[in-house]
N, C-alpha and C positions, 0 to 999 in steps of 0.2 A: 504493500500500500504506500509506503514512503516513496518509492520510485515513481508511482503514478502522480503523487502530489508534486514532487519535484519537477516532473515533466510538464504538468499543468502550469506551474508558475513560470517555468522556462519558456513555454509557448506564449504566455501572456506578455512577458517582457519583450519578446520578439515582435509582437503585433502592436505594441504600445505606440500611440501617436505622439509625435513631437509636440511640445507645448511652447507657445509664444506668450509671454506675459505682457498684458496691455500696458503696464507701467513702463516696460522697456520700449515698446513701440511708440508710446506717446510721451517719452521723457522730455523731448525738446520741442515738440509741436503737437497740435491737436488734430493733424491730418497727415495720413501717409498715402503714398501712391503705390498701387500694386499693378504689375504688368502680368497679364495672363493671355497667352496665345495671341500676342500682338495687340491686345486691347488694354486700355488703361482704366483702372478702377481706383476709386478713392475711398478710404476707410477713415471716417471722421468720428471724433469723440465729442459728444454734445455737452452742453452745460449741465445736463441732468445725468451725466456719466453713462450715456447710452451710446451704442455703436451704430453708425449708419454707413452702409456700403452702397456706393452709387457708381454707375458706369459713365 
């Protein structure tokens, strides 16, 4: 049973998504530009601490 649990956690770590912290993204500005497949998007932090993504 121990091997099964170790394999489970090992697989979970392998599929873990990378995390970007918003305080790092918005440390210097309230808006960042994201380029995706040749298109430009803007991610903005509002006064109410909400995120808005626009194309």
